[in-house]
C-alpha positions, 0 to 999 in steps of 0.5 A: 111716661106714657106716649101717644102717637099720631100721624099727619095724613092727607088722604087722596081726594081731600083738600086739607091734611088731617090728624089720624086721631082727632081729638087726641084723647089723653086719659086723666090716669096718664098724668103727663103724657108725651105726644108725638106726631109723624108724617103719614100718608101723602105728607112730606113735612108739617108744622104745628103751631098754637099749642098752649105754652103753659100746658105743652113743653113745646108749643110749636114745631119751630118750622117744617119737620117730619116728627114733632114731640111735646109733653102734655102736662095733662093738668085739667080736663080741657080741650085744646085746639092747635094748627097743623100745616102740612105739605103734600108730596105733590108740593101743595100746602094747607092747614087743619085745626085738630084738637087734644082732649085732656083729662078724658075718663077713657082708658 
């Protein structure tokens, strides 16, 4: 099964965290695909919520983590939004709503 890696990052000078791939593009040719997020620049931990429970094997991280993995069924050409809440290495916490684009024609 293919895997897509993403990082939750918080660049210096920004007020919120972001994901280094937004949207995360899941090509239709991949079929079911593993997506894994890890802590990146200036991020101590994060949590992910709001993924579709019918499309993703783990729709939430169930708390603060440094790595989170889910399997995207990639059944339809749909764009999903989700919420990433991250803790900066300074202790500040903020959220961002990135996207996952399923069924992309991009290879």
